[in-house]
N, C-alpha and C positions, 0 to 999 in steps of 0.2 A: 456347338453353335456359337458363332462370334457374337460379342456384345454389341448392343445398339449404341449409337452415339450418346444417347441419354445415359445408358449404363456406364459407358466409359467416363463420362463427365462426373457421374456420381462417385465413381472410384477415385477420380482425381480430387474431387472436393473432400472426400473422406480422408485421403492421405494428407491433404493440405491442412485440414482441421486438426488432425493428429499432430502434425508438426507444430502448429501454432499453440496447441494445448501444452505440448512439452516445452516449447520455448517460453511460454508463460511461467511455468514452474521453475525452469532454470534461471530466468531473469529474476524471479522473486527470491530464490534461495541463494544464488551466488552474487547477485547484484550486477547491474548492467556492465560495469567495466571489467568484471571477471569472466564474463560469458564469452565463449568462442563458438564458432560453427561446430567444432568437434564436440563440445559439451552438449549442444542441442541435438546433434545427430545421435550421440550415444544415448541420450535420454529417450529419443524417439525410436531408437534401434533401426536406423535407416542409414543409407549411404550419403556421402557428401553430394553425390550426383543428384540424388532425389531432392536434397535441400536446394541445390542450385536450379533445379527445374522450376521451383516456385519462387525463390527469392535470390536476389543478386548479392546480398550481404547480410551481416548481423544487423546492421542499422536498418535495412529495409524490413527485415523480419520483425524487429521491435516496433517499427512504425505500424505494421499490420496488427501486431498484438495490441498495441495501444488503441488503434481505431476500431478494431473488431471485438476485442475482449474486455477492454478496460473502460475507455471513455464512453459514458452513457450507460454502461452495464453496472458500474459501481455506484452505489448510492453515496454521494458525497457526505462526509461528516457534517453535522449541522453547524458549520463554523460561523456563518453569517448570523445565525440566531444567538450563538454563544457570544460573539463580539458585540451584538446589540445589547445583550444583558450586561456585559462588561464585568471586569473585576472578579471577585470571588464567586459571584452568581454565575458568571460565564464559565469559570473554571469548573464549578460544580456540574454545570450542564455538560461540558465537553468530556469531563472525566467519566460521567455516567453514560454518555453516548458510547464510550469505549466498551461498555458491557455487551453491546450488540455483537461484537466480534466473536464472542464465545459461541454463538449459535450458527456461525457461518461454516460452510463446508470448505474443504481444502482448496478447491479451485477459486472460490470467492475470496478466501484469505490471500491467495497468491495475487489476485487482482488488487486487493486492498494494499498489500505490501508494496507493490509497484506504484500504485496511484499516489500514496501519501509520501513517497520518497522522490518521485520523478523530478519535481521542480528544484531539488537540491543536488542533482547529478550534473556536474559541469559539462560532461562530455556529450550529453543529449542535445539534439537540435533545439534552438530557441523556440521553435514552433510548438514542440511537445511540452517544453517547460512552461510555456505560457498557458497551454491547455490544462496543465497540472496544478496551476495556482489555486484553483477552487478546492483542491484536496489538501492544501498545505497546513496540516495540523500543527507542525512545529512552530511556524511563525505566529499562528493564532495563540498557541500556548504562551509564547514569549510576551505577546501584547497583553494578554489577560493577567499573567503573573505580575508584570510591571504595574498594571492598574490595581491589582489586589494588594501589592506592596504599598502603594500610595494610599490605599484605604486603611492600612495598618493591619491587614489580615494575613498576608502571605509571608512566608519565611524570607529572610534576608539573602541577598546574593545576586549575582548577575542574572537577569531574567532569561537571557539567551542560553546561558549554561544550564540553568535549572530546566528550561524547556527541553534542551537537548537530552538531559538525563531522563526525563519522563518519556520523551519520544523514543529513546533507546530501549526502555522497558517495552513500549508498544512493539517495536520492530523485532526484538528478541523473542517475545512471546508469539507473535504472529508467524515468524519464521519457523519456530519449533513446531507450531501447529500445521504449517504447510508440509513439513517433513514427516510428521508422525501424528496421524489423526487420533491415535489411541493414547498419546502422551502429551496432552495439551493442558496448559494452565494459563489463565488470564487473571491478572490482578484486578480486584473489584474496583469499581468507581469510587466507592466509599474510602478504600485504602489509598488510592491515588490522590483523591482530594485531601484526605487527612495529612498525607505527606507534605502537601504544599502549604498547609495552613499552620500558622504559629499559635493560633488560639484554639481552644476546644470547639468542635463543630457546633456544639449547642449554642455558642455565643455568636455564631456566624449566620446560621439559618434564621 
């Protein structure tokens, strides 16, 4: 018996959702610039023809991934609260907020990986980079590190470079967890915060 229009639509929606879920993982693991339509279709185990049935390009697919799976679905890191606290207190807050990532499943980690990097990807449309600013942990870290240095609490060095180093730890650990749910490790907030401070933590809290 032929399928009803509703059943046909349900099949189409399911195929599209599968494509988007696989695109999400590929964008998270490879990074936007390294993704091709071929890498998405291989992950989804489908033809290029099926991809083009739903999307005209990699760029359009990413736009749908962002709008449907990331923006609004990802709980933004509490950056505004961390910046309001400022300095070492803000760093302590944001480092311990990272502890939450350990409890996320692989799909949510893929969402997080893309969300916190998007505003730093030059090849993305400005419209998406602007939406991603609320997830910009790296810039928040740099601001807080500079403030903590001025307080006399944080280690010396270029705040942007130190923030990049800490942010790289985040990305490396999240990516590994996206790839292998059984082999995941997340550096604790206590360790991250301690790495940034030049004083014993007992003298800062």
